[in-house]
N, C-alpha and C positions, 0 to 999 in steps of 0.2 A: 392209478386210482385218483378220481377226484377228490378235492381239497376236503369236502364236507365228508366224503366217505372216510378218509384218512383221519379226521377229527373225531369221528363216531367212534372208529376202531381203538384210537388212541383211549376215549374216554371209558373203554369196557374195564379196564383197571386202573382207576385214578389212583390209587395206590402206588403201582409199579412206575406211573408218570412221574410221581412226587420222588420217589426212589431215584429215577434216574436224573431229574431235573437237579437235585440237590448234592449228587454224588460227584466227588472230585473226578475230574477227567483230563485227558489230553486229546490233542487233535494235531494229525500229521499231514493228512491230505487235504490241505485247502489252500487253493489259488488265490493269491490277495487280489488279483485283478478280477478273479471271480466273485468277490465279495463287493465289488464296486455296484452299489444299489443305484436305481435309476434316479432316485432323487439328489444323490449326491452327483451324478453324471451333469445333472443341469446346472448345479451349483459350481460345478468346476468349469462348464462349457461357458458359463456369464462370465466366470472368473478370468479366463484365458481369451474371450473374445471369440468363442465359437458358436456357430449357429447349428442345433441338433436338428434332425429332420422330422421331428415329433412335437405334436400341439403341446403335449404334458407327459406327465408320468405313467398315466393310465395307458396313453398310447403307445408310449415306449414299451412298457411290459407285455402289451398284448403283440408286440412284434418278436417276442421271444418263443419263437415256434421252431422246433427242430425234431428231426427223427432218427437221426443219427451222428455220428461223431463229427464229420465234416461240416453239417448243417450247424451243429453246435458251435464249432470253432469259428466260422464266419461271424456269427454275431458276437462272439467273446470278443475277436481281435478287433472287430469294429467299434466296440464299446470302450476299450482302453485308449483311444485316442484322445481323451478329454486329459488324460494324465501327462503333462507336459513340465511342470515345475516341481522342485524338492517339495513345496509346501503340499502339493496335491498328493504326493506320495505319503507324506506324514499324516494327513487328513484320512486317506484310505486305511492306511494300517491302524491308524488312532481309532477308526470306527469300527474295525474287525475286533480289535483286541478289546475295546470295551464291550463289544458284544459277547464275546467269547467269555470274558471274565464273570459277566451276568448270568452265563450259563454254568459257571462253576467248573469251566476250563482254567486249571492251573498252569498248565505247560503246553506249548503249541511249536510246531516247527512250520512255517509258512514257505509255500512256491512264491517264485516271482519269475517274469517271463523279459528279463533285460533287452533280448535281442528286439523284441517288438518296440521297444523305447527308443533304443539307440539308432534304428533305421528311421525314425522320425526325427533325428537330431537331439534327442534328451540325452546328456550326459551320465555316465554310470555313476559318478559322484551323487548327482541330483536323486537317482533313483534309491540306490543304498543308503545316501546321505538322510534322506527323508524317513524311510522306513527304520533305520538305525534310532533316530531321534523319537519315534513314536514308541518304538519298542521300551527304549529307557524310560520314557516319561510313564507308560503303561505298567511297567514293573513298579515304579515308584508310587504311582497313585493307586493301582488297581492289585497290586501283588501278582499279576499274571507274568510268568516268565516265559520267553519265546526265542526262537533262533530262526534263523533264515538260509533257505534253500534255493540256490540258482537253478532253474530249469532250462536245460537246452531244448528250443523249439524243432523238433525233429525234422520237420518238412520245410525248414529252410537250410542253407548249405551248411557243410561241415566246415567250411571255413569261416562262415558268420558266427558259428557256435564257439569256435576257438577265439576268435576275435573278441566276443563277448567275455569268454573266461579271462583272457588276458587282460581285459580292461578291468575285471573284478578283482583280479589277484592282488592288487595293491590294497583292496579293503578286505582280503581275506579273514582279517579278524572278527569281521561282522558276518562271517558267515560259518555254516557248519556243515555244509555238503552241497553236492549239485545232483540234480535230478533229469529227467528227460520226459518229456510230455509232447502233446500235440499228435497230428495224423500218422499213425504207424504205419500205413500202407506204404511199402516201397522205402521205408526209413527204419531197417532193422537196427538194434542195438548196437551191433558191430560198428556202424557207421561212426559211432563216437567214441571207439575204443582208446583213441589217443587222448581223448578230452577226459575221459575218465582215470586213466593213467596221470595225467598232469594234475588232475584235482586231487588224487590220492598222495602224489607226491607232496602237494602242499598241504596236506593234513586234513584234507576233506573227506567227509563220507560220501558214498554214491548210492542213489537209487534210481529206478527205472519205472515209468509207466508199461504196464503190458496191458493195456485195455481190453474188455471182454468182447469176444467174438470178432476180433479183427484177422484180418489175412496172416496166415503163418503165427498164429500167436502162441501156440506151443513151442514152435522153433524158437520163436523169440524168447518165452520164458526158459527154454533150456539155454540159450545164449547167456542170457541176464545171470543164471544161477552157476552154470559151469565155466563161461570163458570170461565174462567179465566179473564175475564173482561180487554181484551187487551185495549191499548191506540191507536192503530192503526191496520189497516190490510193492508198486501201486496198480492197485486192481488185482489183476492176476486170476480172476476167477476161474478161467478156463483151465488152470492146472489141475482141477479135480478130475479132468477126462484122461488123466495120465498117471496110473499109479506109480509108475517110476518117477516122474517129476516130484509127485507128492512124496515119496519116500526121501528123495533128495533135500526138498524144502524142509522136512521134518529133521532130518540129520543135522541139517546146517542151523536148525534155529531160526529159519527166516520168517521175520513178520511182514504181514501183508497189509496194507493200508487200504480197506475197502469201503467203497463209497456206494451203498444199496441204493440211493435216492437216483443216480445216474445209469449205475450198471448192475441191478439187483438180480438178473434173471439172464441166466445162459439159454440161448435159443440156437446158435449155429451148430449144425450137425448133431442136435438132440432130437430123439423121438417127441419128447416132452419138455417145455420149459422147465428149468431147474433153479431152485432159489440159491443164490450165489452164497449168502451168509450162512444158511444151514448147510449146504453141502462142503463148505471150507471146516465148518466147526465138525461136522461130522467124520471128516478126513482127519482130524485131529491136528490141522495146521493152527498156526497162531495167528489172528488177525484182530487188526483195530478197526474201528469204524470212525469215519470222518465225513463232512458235508460236501468237499470237494468245489463246487461253484455256487453257493447259495443263493447268490444274488439273481443268478438265472434259472434258478429251480425253485421258484415260489417262496424265495425268502425263507426257505427252510435250514434253520442252523443246527449245530449238532444234536441238542436234545430233541428238536422234532425228528430228525433222523433217527435216534435211537429208539424213541417211542415207536415210532412206525415200523422199524426193523424187529424191535420186540414182539407187536403184535404179527407180521407177516412172516416171520421166521420162527415164531412161537418159541421165543427165548426166555428161558427160566432166569430168577434172579442171580441164581448162581453164576449163569452162562455170562449175563451181562456184566456181573462182578469181574469174571475172569477176562473179558474183552477190554474192562477198564484197566485192570492189573496189567495185561499185555501192554497196554498203551504205555504204562510207566515203564515197564522193562525195556520197551523198544527205544526209550529215548536215548538221544545221543548227547548223554550228560555223563560225569563220572559216576562210579557205582554209589558213592556216598549219597549224592543227590537223589538218586533214583530210589534209594532204599528210604530216604527220608519221605519221598512222594507217596510210597507204597504203604508204608506206616501210616500215612494221613487216609490212604483209602479205607485200610483195614480199620481204623479206629471209627470210621464213618460207617462201614459195614456192619461191626461187631453188634452195636446196638440194635439195629435195624434186623438182624438174623432171626 
């Protein structure tokens, strides 16, 4: 949908848009490197003595053209090459957390892809150190709490992923979990069985991307649920094609981090396209909504994504509130902290009810 049409759709219910914007929220499925805006790329490139192949910000943004996961990933990984120093990661995380706080996100768990930085010679201490300083400063200045999830880049080798985990474990106090992202084709979840086991043994949670309409997606969802027993699933919309897997996910109380901007429609093996958010809600699944890689998706951050999802999926105010509550319940935080956040949401919703 063109930007003008999306804006017009959101404007059809300005009261709902204001309700969403002011509501306390969480965000789980956001890749820090995917929040690297074009203007910051130019700043970091200049600081690090790099020459970018674009005349200006507009030309760079015009190059963000993709039609599937591999074509998106090629742009995404190329863009992060400007991240070289601890200060770069600090500035990146600060920019996202500042934006998130301005949208009334009060808690977020952010993905990062250290393998891509390690292979360019950037030490793990610089990556985690910069992000961690930003997290602490943002909480002190803006009140936004955050945690960090190390993602394994699944189309790199299992050995590379284990090396990244081993390099990160000395900093595990700054991590809350590990995840699994990038190109799913030929890289099933079981490739990372040992990595997840080691992460769990070190007190970390586990999650995994199961992108929409990928090869063997239902088999991969089954493996993630039954074999690896992940704590959450990122995306996962194709699960609605399997009543058996839906029942398993409901029984286990699995939360899904859904990103409708990038994968809002099921198409593979479907007679007609299916809206992911509506189908998952109607199946009784617990979903949260996130922005994924907003810098590459029209700079649409969480409020924009929620407003568009409300229109596209015909979400009621009660459903939007339930999705927000799911976010707080899904947090990898102590129960008392989650209860306090849920109370904050309820105090917001009650006067608006």
